[in-house]
TORFILUM-315087 format. One record per residue (C-alpha): residue in one letter; residue number from 0; z, y, x. Coordinates in nm, 3 decimals, always signed. Layout:
BEGIN
<rest:A | nr:NUM | c3:Z | c2:Y | c1:X> $
...
//
This chain:
BEGIN
<rest:X | nr:0 | c3:+0.545 | c2:+2.943 | c1:-1.143> $
<rest:X | nr:1 | c3:+0.837 | c2:+3.187 | c1:-1.130> $
<rest:X | nr:2 | c3:+0.852 | c2:+3.473 | c1:-0.872> $
<rest:X | nr:3 | c3:+1.225 | c2:+3.488 | c1:-0.785> $
<rest:X | nr:4 | c3:+1.186 | c2:+3.623 | c1:-0.434> $
<rest:X | nr:5 | c3:+0.978 | c2:+3.940 | c1:-0.430> $
<rest:X | nr:6 | c3:+1.284 | c2:+4.158 | c1:-0.483> $
<rest:X | nr:7 | c3:+1.463 | c2:+4.030 | c1:-0.171> $
<rest:X | nr:8 | c3:+1.153 | c2:+3.962 | c1:+0.043> $
<rest:X | nr:9 | c3:+1.278 | c2:+4.147 | c1:+0.347> $
<rest:X | nr:10 | c3:+1.615 | c2:+3.972 | c1:+0.331> $
<rest:X | nr:11 | c3:+1.431 | c2:+3.648 | c1:+0.284> $
<rest:X | nr:12 | c3:+1.241 | c2:+3.699 | c1:+0.605> $
<rest:X | nr:13 | c3:+1.559 | c2:+3.798 | c1:+0.802> $
<rest:X | nr:14 | c3:+1.816 | c2:+3.553 | c1:+0.674> $
<rest:X | nr:15 | c3:+1.647 | c2:+3.239 | c1:+0.545> $
<rest:X | nr:16 | c3:+1.682 | c2:+2.932 | c1:+0.765> $
<rest:X | nr:17 | c3:+1.377 | c2:+2.780 | c1:+0.937> $
<rest:X | nr:18 | c3:+1.303 | c2:+2.418 | c1:+1.011> $
<rest:X | nr:19 | c3:+1.375 | c2:+2.221 | c1:+1.327> $
<rest:X | nr:20 | c3:+1.106 | c2:+2.128 | c1:+1.573> $
<rest:X | nr:21 | c3:+1.163 | c2:+1.758 | c1:+1.506> $
<rest:X | nr:22 | c3:+1.029 | c2:+1.810 | c1:+1.159> $
<rest:X | nr:23 | c3:+0.698 | c2:+1.938 | c1:+1.282> $
<rest:X | nr:24 | c3:+0.674 | c2:+1.674 | c1:+1.542> $
<rest:X | nr:25 | c3:+0.717 | c2:+1.406 | c1:+1.274> $
<rest:X | nr:26 | c3:+0.448 | c2:+1.559 | c1:+1.052> $
<rest:X | nr:27 | c3:+0.212 | c2:+1.589 | c1:+1.346> $
<rest:X | nr:28 | c3:+0.264 | c2:+1.212 | c1:+1.423> $
<rest:X | nr:29 | c3:+0.127 | c2:+1.136 | c1:+1.068> $
<rest:X | nr:30 | c3:-0.194 | c2:+1.334 | c1:+1.057> $
<rest:X | nr:31 | c3:-0.525 | c2:+1.197 | c1:+1.185> $
<rest:X | nr:32 | c3:-0.682 | c2:+1.525 | c1:+1.270> $
<rest:X | nr:33 | c3:-0.547 | c2:+1.883 | c1:+1.305> $
<rest:X | nr:34 | c3:-0.829 | c2:+2.080 | c1:+1.159> $
<rest:X | nr:35 | c3:-0.694 | c2:+2.256 | c1:+0.858> $
<rest:X | nr:36 | c3:-0.348 | c2:+2.275 | c1:+0.692> $
<rest:X | nr:37 | c3:-0.233 | c2:+2.437 | c1:+0.372> $
<rest:X | nr:38 | c3:+0.115 | c2:+2.580 | c1:+0.339> $
<rest:X | nr:39 | c3:+0.174 | c2:+2.617 | c1:-0.032> $
<rest:X | nr:40 | c3:+0.442 | c2:+2.857 | c1:-0.162> $
<rest:X | nr:41 | c3:+0.445 | c2:+2.999 | c1:+0.193> $
<rest:X | nr:42 | c3:+0.698 | c2:+3.280 | c1:+0.130> $
<rest:X | nr:43 | c3:+0.733 | c2:+3.465 | c1:+0.460> $
<rest:X | nr:44 | c3:+0.502 | c2:+3.229 | c1:+0.640> $
<rest:X | nr:45 | c3:+0.757 | c2:+3.057 | c1:+0.863> $
<rest:X | nr:46 | c3:+0.609 | c2:+2.712 | c1:+0.817> $
<rest:X | nr:47 | c3:+0.251 | c2:+2.849 | c1:+0.838> $
<rest:X | nr:48 | c3:+0.346 | c2:+3.006 | c1:+1.173> $
<rest:X | nr:49 | c3:+0.462 | c2:+2.670 | c1:+1.319> $
<rest:X | nr:50 | c3:+0.159 | c2:+2.492 | c1:+1.187> $
<rest:X | nr:51 | c3:-0.073 | c2:+2.748 | c1:+1.340> $
<rest:X | nr:52 | c3:+0.036 | c2:+2.630 | c1:+1.687> $
<rest:X | nr:53 | c3:-0.126 | c2:+2.293 | c1:+1.624> $
<rest:X | nr:54 | c3:-0.390 | c2:+2.328 | c1:+1.359> $
<rest:X | nr:55 | c3:-0.726 | c2:+2.503 | c1:+1.400> $
<rest:X | nr:56 | c3:-0.682 | c2:+2.689 | c1:+1.072> $
<rest:X | nr:57 | c3:-0.383 | c2:+2.739 | c1:+0.842> $
<rest:X | nr:58 | c3:-0.418 | c2:+2.858 | c1:+0.482> $
<rest:X | nr:59 | c3:-0.097 | c2:+2.994 | c1:+0.327> $
<rest:X | nr:60 | c3:-0.059 | c2:+3.080 | c1:-0.039> $
<rest:X | nr:61 | c3:+0.216 | c2:+3.235 | c1:-0.250> $
<rest:X | nr:62 | c3:+0.227 | c2:+3.407 | c1:-0.589> $
<rest:X | nr:63 | c3:+0.449 | c2:+3.679 | c1:-0.449> $
<rest:X | nr:64 | c3:+0.234 | c2:+3.964 | c1:-0.303> $
<rest:X | nr:65 | c3:+0.548 | c2:+4.113 | c1:-0.150> $
<rest:X | nr:66 | c3:+0.629 | c2:+3.789 | c1:+0.037> $
<rest:X | nr:67 | c3:+0.277 | c2:+3.776 | c1:+0.167> $
<rest:X | nr:68 | c3:+0.302 | c2:+4.139 | c1:+0.285> $
<rest:X | nr:69 | c3:+0.608 | c2:+4.047 | c1:+0.501> $
<rest:X | nr:70 | c3:+0.460 | c2:+3.721 | c1:+0.627> $
<rest:X | nr:71 | c3:+0.406 | c2:+3.665 | c1:+1.001> $
<rest:X | nr:72 | c3:+0.052 | c2:+3.727 | c1:+1.117> $
<rest:X | nr:73 | c3:-0.166 | c2:+3.507 | c1:+1.340> $
<rest:X | nr:74 | c3:-0.542 | c2:+3.506 | c1:+1.393> $
<rest:X | nr:75 | c3:-0.576 | c2:+3.150 | c1:+1.259> $
<rest:X | nr:76 | c3:-0.343 | c2:+3.199 | c1:+0.951> $
<rest:X | nr:77 | c3:-0.522 | c2:+3.304 | c1:+0.631> $
<rest:X | nr:78 | c3:-0.304 | c2:+3.431 | c1:+0.346> $
<rest:X | nr:79 | c3:-0.388 | c2:+3.431 | c1:-0.020> $
<rest:X | nr:80 | c3:-0.199 | c2:+3.537 | c1:-0.325> $
<rest:X | nr:81 | c3:-0.262 | c2:+3.256 | c1:-0.577> $
<rest:X | nr:82 | c3:-0.079 | c2:+2.991 | c1:-0.768> $
<rest:X | nr:83 | c3:-0.022 | c2:+2.637 | c1:-0.626> $
<rest:X | nr:84 | c3:-0.163 | c2:+2.473 | c1:-0.931> $
<rest:X | nr:85 | c3:-0.501 | c2:+2.647 | c1:-0.920> $
<rest:X | nr:86 | c3:-0.649 | c2:+2.738 | c1:-0.588> $
<rest:X | nr:87 | c3:-0.990 | c2:+2.854 | c1:-0.464> $
<rest:X | nr:88 | c3:-1.014 | c2:+2.581 | c1:-0.194> $
<rest:X | nr:89 | c3:-1.302 | c2:+2.335 | c1:-0.184> $
<rest:X | nr:90 | c3:-1.264 | c2:+1.964 | c1:-0.234> $
<rest:X | nr:91 | c3:-1.129 | c2:+1.751 | c1:+0.058> $
<rest:X | nr:92 | c3:-1.034 | c2:+2.053 | c1:+0.272> $
<rest:X | nr:93 | c3:-0.697 | c2:+1.970 | c1:+0.432> $
<rest:X | nr:94 | c3:-0.542 | c2:+1.727 | c1:+0.675> $
<rest:X | nr:95 | c3:-0.184 | c2:+1.837 | c1:+0.589> $
<rest:X | nr:96 | c3:-0.033 | c2:+2.011 | c1:+0.282> $
<rest:X | nr:97 | c3:+0.322 | c2:+2.143 | c1:+0.310> $
<rest:X | nr:98 | c3:+0.550 | c2:+2.280 | c1:+0.039> $
<rest:X | nr:99 | c3:+0.879 | c2:+2.420 | c1:+0.180> $
<rest:X | nr:100 | c3:+1.168 | c2:+2.502 | c1:-0.062> $
<rest:X | nr:101 | c3:+0.919 | c2:+2.560 | c1:-0.350> $
<rest:X | nr:102 | c3:+0.814 | c2:+2.236 | c1:-0.516> $
<rest:X | nr:103 | c3:+1.083 | c2:+2.271 | c1:-0.780> $
<rest:X | nr:104 | c3:+0.908 | c2:+2.586 | c1:-0.917> $
<rest:X | nr:105 | c3:+0.578 | c2:+2.404 | c1:-0.966> $
<rest:X | nr:106 | c3:+0.420 | c2:+2.227 | c1:-1.255> $
<rest:X | nr:107 | c3:+0.433 | c2:+1.889 | c1:-1.092> $
<rest:X | nr:108 | c3:+0.139 | c2:+1.721 | c1:-1.271> $
<rest:X | nr:109 | c3:-0.101 | c2:+2.008 | c1:-1.232> $
<rest:X | nr:110 | c3:-0.011 | c2:+2.071 | c1:-0.873> $
<rest:X | nr:111 | c3:-0.047 | c2:+1.705 | c1:-0.775> $
<rest:X | nr:112 | c3:-0.387 | c2:+1.701 | c1:-0.932> $
<rest:X | nr:113 | c3:-0.487 | c2:+1.991 | c1:-0.719> $
<rest:X | nr:114 | c3:-0.345 | c2:+1.820 | c1:-0.415> $
<rest:X | nr:115 | c3:-0.550 | c2:+1.515 | c1:-0.475> $
<rest:X | nr:116 | c3:-0.858 | c2:+1.728 | c1:-0.514> $
<rest:X | nr:117 | c3:-0.829 | c2:+1.929 | c1:-0.190> $
<rest:X | nr:118 | c3:-0.668 | c2:+1.689 | c1:+0.054> $
<rest:X | nr:119 | c3:-0.889 | c2:+1.488 | c1:+0.284> $
<rest:X | nr:120 | c3:-0.883 | c2:+1.107 | c1:+0.257> $
<rest:X | nr:121 | c3:-0.583 | c2:+0.991 | c1:+0.448> $
<rest:X | nr:122 | c3:-0.429 | c2:+1.336 | c1:+0.442> $
<rest:X | nr:123 | c3:-0.055 | c2:+1.400 | c1:+0.423> $
<rest:X | nr:124 | c3:+0.157 | c2:+1.583 | c1:+0.168> $
<rest:X | nr:125 | c3:+0.504 | c2:+1.691 | c1:+0.289> $
<rest:X | nr:126 | c3:+0.769 | c2:+1.821 | c1:+0.052> $
<rest:X | nr:127 | c3:+1.026 | c2:+2.010 | c1:+0.258> $
<rest:X | nr:128 | c3:+1.352 | c2:+2.187 | c1:+0.180> $
<rest:X | nr:129 | c3:+1.716 | c2:+2.227 | c1:+0.278> $
<rest:X | nr:130 | c3:+2.038 | c2:+2.150 | c1:+0.083> $
<rest:X | nr:131 | c3:+2.356 | c2:+2.348 | c1:+0.057> $
<rest:X | nr:132 | c3:+2.489 | c2:+2.434 | c1:+0.400> $
<rest:X | nr:133 | c3:+2.804 | c2:+2.291 | c1:+0.557> $
<rest:X | nr:134 | c3:+3.039 | c2:+2.488 | c1:+0.785> $
<rest:X | nr:135 | c3:+3.396 | c2:+2.369 | c1:+0.767> $
<rest:X | nr:136 | c3:+3.636 | c2:+2.254 | c1:+0.495> $
<rest:X | nr:137 | c3:+3.781 | c2:+2.593 | c1:+0.411> $
<rest:X | nr:138 | c3:+3.452 | c2:+2.785 | c1:+0.409> $
<rest:X | nr:139 | c3:+3.265 | c2:+2.500 | c1:+0.230> $
<rest:X | nr:140 | c3:+3.512 | c2:+2.521 | c1:-0.062> $
<rest:X | nr:141 | c3:+3.451 | c2:+2.883 | c1:-0.108> $
<rest:X | nr:142 | c3:+3.073 | c2:+2.849 | c1:-0.097> $
<rest:X | nr:143 | c3:+3.078 | c2:+2.546 | c1:-0.325> $
<rest:X | nr:144 | c3:+3.293 | c2:+2.734 | c1:-0.584> $
<rest:X | nr:145 | c3:+3.054 | c2:+3.033 | c1:-0.555> $
<rest:X | nr:146 | c3:+2.746 | c2:+2.804 | c1:-0.600> $
<rest:X | nr:147 | c3:+2.889 | c2:+2.603 | c1:-0.889> $
<rest:X | nr:148 | c3:+3.111 | c2:+2.839 | c1:-1.075> $
<rest:X | nr:149 | c3:+3.048 | c2:+3.209 | c1:-1.000> $
<rest:X | nr:150 | c3:+2.664 | c2:+3.205 | c1:-0.984> $
<rest:X | nr:151 | c3:+2.630 | c2:+2.858 | c1:-1.133> $
<rest:X | nr:152 | c3:+2.524 | c2:+2.978 | c1:-1.477> $
<rest:X | nr:153 | c3:+2.260 | c2:+3.197 | c1:-1.317> $
<rest:X | nr:154 | c3:+2.058 | c2:+2.926 | c1:-1.140> $
<rest:X | nr:155 | c3:+1.717 | c2:+2.841 | c1:-1.294> $
<rest:X | nr:156 | c3:+1.704 | c2:+2.499 | c1:-1.445> $
<rest:X | nr:157 | c3:+1.450 | c2:+2.396 | c1:-1.181> $
<rest:X | nr:158 | c3:+1.699 | c2:+2.447 | c1:-0.903> $
<rest:X | nr:159 | c3:+1.857 | c2:+2.116 | c1:-0.991> $
<rest:X | nr:160 | c3:+1.598 | c2:+1.934 | c1:-0.798> $
<rest:X | nr:161 | c3:+1.718 | c2:+2.091 | c1:-0.466> $
<rest:X | nr:162 | c3:+2.079 | c2:+1.988 | c1:-0.549> $
<rest:X | nr:163 | c3:+1.936 | c2:+1.639 | c1:-0.604> $
<rest:X | nr:164 | c3:+1.776 | c2:+1.646 | c1:-0.258> $
<rest:X | nr:165 | c3:+1.429 | c2:+1.627 | c1:-0.415> $
<rest:X | nr:166 | c3:+1.493 | c2:+1.256 | c1:-0.492> $
<rest:X | nr:167 | c3:+1.429 | c2:+1.308 | c1:-0.860> $
<rest:X | nr:168 | c3:+1.101 | c2:+1.485 | c1:-0.846> $
<rest:X | nr:169 | c3:+0.798 | c2:+1.286 | c1:-0.942> $
<rest:X | nr:170 | c3:+0.606 | c2:+1.170 | c1:-0.632> $
<rest:X | nr:171 | c3:+0.307 | c2:+0.964 | c1:-0.719> $
<rest:X | nr:172 | c3:+0.190 | c2:+0.895 | c1:-0.364> $
<rest:X | nr:173 | c3:+0.236 | c2:+0.627 | c1:-0.103> $
<rest:X | nr:174 | c3:+0.565 | c2:+0.740 | c1:+0.048> $
<rest:X | nr:175 | c3:+0.630 | c2:+0.733 | c1:+0.417> $
<rest:X | nr:176 | c3:+0.995 | c2:+0.694 | c1:+0.534> $
<rest:X | nr:177 | c3:+1.120 | c2:+1.022 | c1:+0.682> $
<rest:X | nr:178 | c3:+1.405 | c2:+1.077 | c1:+0.930> $
<rest:X | nr:179 | c3:+1.724 | c2:+1.256 | c1:+0.827> $
<rest:X | nr:180 | c3:+1.714 | c2:+1.594 | c1:+1.000> $
<rest:X | nr:181 | c3:+1.942 | c2:+1.898 | c1:+1.019> $
<rest:X | nr:182 | c3:+1.901 | c2:+2.259 | c1:+1.119> $
<rest:X | nr:183 | c3:+2.199 | c2:+2.394 | c1:+1.307> $
<rest:X | nr:184 | c3:+2.287 | c2:+2.762 | c1:+1.367> $
<rest:X | nr:185 | c3:+2.563 | c2:+2.960 | c1:+1.528> $
<rest:X | nr:186 | c3:+2.628 | c2:+3.240 | c1:+1.268> $
<rest:X | nr:187 | c3:+2.853 | c2:+3.539 | c1:+1.232> $
<rest:X | nr:188 | c3:+2.996 | c2:+3.619 | c1:+0.886> $
<rest:X | nr:189 | c3:+2.729 | c2:+3.886 | c1:+0.830> $
<rest:X | nr:190 | c3:+2.449 | c2:+3.625 | c1:+0.872> $
<rest:X | nr:191 | c3:+2.610 | c2:+3.402 | c1:+0.609> $
<rest:X | nr:192 | c3:+2.649 | c2:+3.705 | c1:+0.375> $
<rest:X | nr:193 | c3:+2.281 | c2:+3.796 | c1:+0.429> $
<rest:X | nr:194 | c3:+2.176 | c2:+3.441 | c1:+0.358> $
<rest:X | nr:195 | c3:+2.385 | c2:+3.420 | c1:+0.031> $
<rest:X | nr:196 | c3:+2.214 | c2:+3.743 | c1:-0.084> $
<rest:X | nr:197 | c3:+1.876 | c2:+3.568 | c1:-0.077> $
<rest:X | nr:198 | c3:+1.983 | c2:+3.319 | c1:-0.347> $
<rest:X | nr:199 | c3:+1.783 | c2:+3.360 | c1:-0.660> $
<rest:X | nr:200 | c3:+2.100 | c2:+3.308 | c1:-0.866> $
<rest:X | nr:201 | c3:+2.264 | c2:+3.599 | c1:-0.689> $
<rest:X | nr:202 | c3:+1.974 | c2:+3.818 | c1:-0.783> $
<rest:X | nr:203 | c3:+1.989 | c2:+3.696 | c1:-1.144> $
<rest:X | nr:204 | c3:+2.365 | c2:+3.773 | c1:-1.148> $
<rest:X | nr:205 | c3:+2.308 | c2:+4.129 | c1:-1.013> $
<rest:X | nr:206 | c3:+2.046 | c2:+4.197 | c1:-1.277> $
<rest:X | nr:207 | c3:+2.263 | c2:+4.066 | c1:-1.560> $
<rest:X | nr:208 | c3:+2.612 | c2:+4.193 | c1:-1.449> $
<rest:X | nr:209 | c3:+2.522 | c2:+4.495 | c1:-1.246> $
<rest:X | nr:210 | c3:+2.739 | c2:+4.375 | c1:-0.967> $
<rest:X | nr:211 | c3:+2.683 | c2:+4.173 | c1:-0.650> $
<rest:X | nr:212 | c3:+2.870 | c2:+3.842 | c1:-0.686> $
<rest:X | nr:213 | c3:+2.885 | c2:+3.803 | c1:-0.305> $
<rest:X | nr:214 | c3:+3.142 | c2:+4.091 | c1:-0.314> $
<rest:X | nr:215 | c3:+3.371 | c2:+3.869 | c1:-0.522> $
<rest:X | nr:216 | c3:+3.418 | c2:+3.625 | c1:-0.234> $
<rest:X | nr:217 | c3:+3.365 | c2:+3.844 | c1:+0.072> $
<rest:X | nr:218 | c3:+3.735 | c2:+3.894 | c1:+0.147> $
<rest:X | nr:219 | c3:+3.807 | c2:+3.524 | c1:+0.107> $
<rest:X | nr:220 | c3:+3.516 | c2:+3.436 | c1:+0.338> $
<rest:X | nr:221 | c3:+3.631 | c2:+3.693 | c1:+0.589> $
<rest:X | nr:222 | c3:+3.982 | c2:+3.535 | c1:+0.602> $
<rest:X | nr:223 | c3:+3.829 | c2:+3.189 | c1:+0.658> $
<rest:X | nr:224 | c3:+3.585 | c2:+3.323 | c1:+0.914> $
<rest:X | nr:225 | c3:+3.836 | c2:+3.526 | c1:+1.130> $
<rest:X | nr:226 | c3:+3.741 | c2:+3.846 | c1:+1.313> $
<rest:X | nr:227 | c3:+3.453 | c2:+3.811 | c1:+1.561> $
<rest:X | nr:228 | c3:+3.423 | c2:+3.440 | c1:+1.503> $
<rest:X | nr:229 | c3:+3.091 | c2:+3.252 | c1:+1.529> $
<rest:X | nr:230 | c3:+3.071 | c2:+2.925 | c1:+1.331> $
<rest:X | nr:231 | c3:+2.835 | c2:+2.632 | c1:+1.341> $
<rest:X | nr:232 | c3:+2.626 | c2:+2.613 | c1:+1.021> $
<rest:X | nr:233 | c3:+2.447 | c2:+2.293 | c1:+0.924> $
<rest:X | nr:234 | c3:+2.164 | c2:+2.267 | c1:+0.677> $
<rest:X | nr:235 | c3:+2.062 | c2:+1.915 | c1:+0.573> $
<rest:X | nr:236 | c3:+1.681 | c2:+1.903 | c1:+0.566> $
<rest:X | nr:237 | c3:+1.504 | c2:+1.757 | c1:+0.264> $
<rest:X | nr:238 | c3:+1.184 | c2:+1.586 | c1:+0.340> $
<rest:X | nr:239 | c3:+0.948 | c2:+1.359 | c1:+0.148> $
<rest:X | nr:240 | c3:+0.609 | c2:+1.267 | c1:+0.280> $
<rest:X | nr:241 | c3:+0.320 | c2:+1.078 | c1:+0.130> $
<rest:X | nr:242 | c3:-0.027 | c2:+0.965 | c1:+0.229> $
<rest:X | nr:243 | c3:-0.321 | c2:+1.024 | c1:+0.007> $
<rest:X | nr:244 | c3:-0.598 | c2:+0.761 | c1:+0.027> $
//
């Protein structure tokens, strides 16, 4: 699994979008008991934090020690630095397993084998993410060009699964229909710029070209944003859920 986010771990915590409450309520409606949950590829722990409000224990893992260092802390959240494909958990441990904006980095076959080993009978696996944001026609054109053309060559190949809304990943489980959800924010331009700087392709570009590509579109974004304007930003939520017998 690649570690593309240790470098910008503080920005990741500050600017990455979270997930709507409707998502968690949907997942809670699927689980039979709320004893233990595993948030895999936890990053800054945002999903683990929400799960900790409902589950007795939440275990959260990531390969990035820096991400774990910046993760939110709660008495019933237990963090570990370890790979998704090989964990130290015992068999049949978890009622719910979540993977948020991370499944595309995993070795699918090996990870799914581990899931089948450690999930309880009747447990739930939830693959979560968010697609490219929508704001308005003018700003969307700038961001799409930035995504496809400016930093396009710097995306890792695995990132295609996000662009395909996780519909092309293997998913060898009994799938449960999930609702279409959105996360909606009111952002200033600085928040958008902060979010763009968390993109792995932006960091790859900086490393290769010794220049921040966000600077190349900043003035154009500013003209579309207008001074002191707050705009509505919508993230389509990606969600695939499956039950393990």
